[in-house]
N, C-alpha and C positions, 0 to 999 in steps of 0.2 A: 401577570399584570402587576402594576404598582399598587400600593395601598392607597385607600381613599383619604382625602383630607378630612379633618375633624372640625365640627362646629361646637364651640363652647365659649363661656364668658367667665371672667374673674371680676371680683369687685374692684372698682376703681372710682375714686372721687371725680365728680364732674362729668362722668360718662354715663348716660342713661343705660340701665340694665347691666352695667359693668363693661369692662374692656374685653375685646375678643382675645381668646387664647387657645383656639383650636390649632393643633399641630399638623404638620405635613405627613403624608403617607410615606412608607418605606418603599424602596425599589424592589421590583420583582427579581427573581434569580435568573442568572444567565445559564445557557447550555454551552459547555466547553468540552472540546475533544482534545485529548492529549495522547501522543504516541508513547506506548509503554513497551520497552524491549523485552519484558517478561512474557508478553503475549505472543502467540504464534498463529492464531487464526481468528476469523470473524464468527466463529460458531455461536458465541453467546447471543448474537443478534438474531439468530434463528428463533430463539425462544422469547426474547424481549425486543419489541420493535418500536415502542413508544416511550419517550422520556419527557417528563413534564417538570419544570421548575415551579416552586410554590410562589404564591403572591406575596408581595410585601405586606407588612402589618399596617393597619390603619393608623392615622395620627391620633393623638390623645390630648386631653386638656392640659393646661399649663404649658402649652406650646411644645409638648413632647412629640418628637418625630417618631413615626412608626419604625419598627425594626426592618432592616433589609432582609430579604429572603436569601437563603444559602444558594450558591451556585450548584448546578448539577455537573459533576465531572464524569465524563465518559472516557474510559481507556480503550484504545484500539492498538493493534500491532503496528510496529514501525513498518512503513511501506504502504500504509493505507491512503488511498486517494478518495477524497470526498467530492461528490458530484451532486448537482441538482438533477431533477427528473428529465431535463433536456440534455443531459450529459455535459454540461458546462462544469469545468473543474473549479471547485471552491477552495480546495487546499490539497497539498501533497505533503502528508506527514511522513517524510522520508528520513527523519533523524530522531533519535531518542529525545523525549520530552518536548518535541515540537508541538505547538498548541494552536488551535483556532477557536476563537470565541464565536461559535456558530450562530447562536440566537441570543440577542440581548434582551434582558428582562425589561418590562415597562417601568417608566419613572413613576414615582409616587405623586399623588395629587396634592393640591395645596389646601391647607386648613384656612379657616376664616380669619385667622390673625394676619394672613398675607394680604387680605383685601381691605384692611382698615385704612381710611383716608381722613383728612380733616373734615370733609363734608359727609363722610359715611363712617361714623365712629362705631356703629353697631352692625357690621355686616353679617347677614345671615345666609351666607353662601360659602360653599366649599367645592373643590374640584374632585372628581373621581380620579383614580389612578389611570395611567395610560397603558394600553395593551402592549404586551411584548410581541416579539416576532414568533411566527409559527409557520413551519413549512416541512416538506418531506425531502429527504436526501437519499442518495445511494452510496454505499461504501464498497470499494474494490481494494483487494489486497494484491500488491505486486511485490514479489520477493526482491530483496536487495542483494544481488549477487554480481560478481565481476564476470562470471562465465556461465553461459547457458548451454547445456548439452541437448542437442536437437537430433531426433531420429525416429524411425518407425519403432513400434513395439518389438521388444526382443533384440534391439540393435546392440545392447550391451551397456546402456547408460548406467544402470544401477550397479552393475559389476564394476565398471570403471570408477564410479564415485566411491565405492567401498574400498577400492584398491589404492586410490590416491589420497583419501582422507579418512577421518575416524568415523564418518557416517556409516550407519548400518541399515541400509534400506532393505526391504523385503525383496528377495530375488527368487524367481521361479522360471520354468521353461515354457510358460504360456503367456499369451499377449495380455497387456494391461495389468501386469503385476503391480506397477506403481500407480497408485490412485491419488496420491498427493505429492507435490514437489518435495524433494529432499535437498537439504543444504549441507555442504561439507566444506571445511576449511582445509586448504592444501598448503603445506609448507614446502618451499623450494630452497633446499640446502640452507645456506645462511643469508639468502637474498631477501626473503620476505614471505608473505602469505597472500593468498587470494581465496575468494569464496566462489564455489561452483554450485550450480543448481541443476539437479537431475530432473528435467521436465518430463512429465509422463508422455508416453509415445504418441506421436502424431500419425494420422492416417490421411489418405487423400480425401479432401472435403472437410478437414478439421476446421478451416477458417469459416465454414458455414455451420459449424456446431456438431459435425459428425464425430463419432467416437467420444473422446474426452473434450474435443473441440476447443472453442475460444476461451473456456474458463482457465486453461493453462497457457495458452499462447500469450496472454497478457503478461505473464511472469517474465518473459524474456525481453520485454521492452526496455527494462532498466540496465540490462547487461552490457558490458563493454565488448565482449568477445562471444561469438557463437562457434561452437564446435559441433560440426555435423558428423554424427556417427553413422556409418554405412556398414551393413552386415556383409561380410565377405562371402557368406553362403548364398546370397542373392545372385541371380543370373543377370540382373539388370541394374548393376550398381550405379552407373552413370545416370540412368533414367530415374533411379530412386532419389538421387541428389537433386535432379531437376524438379521432381514432384515436391520435395521438401521446400525448396526455394520458392516454388509457386504458391504453396500454402502460406508461407510467411509474407509473400508479396501481396496476396489477397487480403490478409489480415491487416498488415501495416507495412507499406512499401519502404518506410524508413529503416526497417529491420535489416534490409539488405545493404544498407550503408555502413553497417557495423563491420569491424574486422572479423574475419572468420578463418577457421582451419577445417580441413577435411580429414577425417580419421576413419580408416577402414579397419574394422574390428574382427576378432576371432581368427587371426591368421594362424593360430596354433592348430587349426583344423586341416592345414594344407602343407604339402611338401614344398621344397625350395623352388621347383619348376613352376608350380602354380602361383607362388608368391611373386615370381618374376613377371608373370602375366598380369597380376594385380597392379604391379608398378607401372604397367604400360597403359592403364586406363586413362583416357583423355577427358578431363572435366572442362576444357576450354577456358580455364582461369589460370594463366601462367603465374599470377602474383599470389595465388592462394596455395599455401603449403599443404602437402598431402603426406600423412604419416600412417604407416601400417602398424597396428598394435595387436597385442594379445594381453588382455587384463589378467587372464588366468595364469599365463606363463610369465607375465611381467615384461614381455617384449616391447621395447621402445617406449615404455611408460615414462621414464625419466626424460627422454627426448620430447615427449608431448608436454610434460609439465614445464620444461624450460621454454618451449615455443609459446605456450600460453602466457607464461610469466613475462616474456619479452614484450608481448602485446599489451598486457595489463599494466606493466610498469611504465611503458611509454605513454599510455593513456592517462595515467595518474600524473605524470610529469606535465602533460599538456593542461590538465585540469587545474594543477597547482601553480600554473604560470611559469 
């Protein structure tokens, strides 16, 4: 809230009881959110959920205006989406230092010096401060990455990101090793770099919250390219791809409008005859490139990086006009 106006009088010739000199109240503090690149999660908000700015100071005699309250600055990770409780987006803090003045503090009230008129030279009235805004919000974090790796648990996403970038995700031979998304920066020869996100493994029903569910599906909404990783050890590779696409479709149909690549992983487990059979798998998407890789052996990794870079660079050219 703003500070209250003040009632007081100073001695003044010709004015009964002296002239009014009560000052105005100060403004209440604002609540401001700012995107900080040094933060990586919203974990702090698990422990502190309420933020309150102070009231402005009341006005004083001698027409002194009350002091404005300090603003409350709340730092959030870059990529934070601010929503109201009806899921309306209030702000998308997708760049460093991007700011939203979320709640404005109340204005200060008026002191009695503001009410003096020729016919009312001794006003004994002042206004209270005006209330500030108060409401609840939801915060969602969506990673800022060019490329999202999509696949079932143990499809080789973490191994791939560790091979093509300096990221060091936890890797093990059991499902759901990755519990949080990992980001890696990939350098492509002398051409440039792109950011890849290792999204925790999806399962059928993820769009309804099964497994790690929709808490990670939202991270691929910002990406320019989706790379579907399909485990060559599976006996239903084509069906696995359909299942993954179906989960994305149920979550957000716009995801399937993104450019994508199909990547069959772990081909180091097979001889050349079986690899030929893998090359014959029909995905019914003639425009979608299919690459067979082995992250462990390094097979076709450079080809994959170049294919991703080709799509990423073209998207950047379109965005930059």
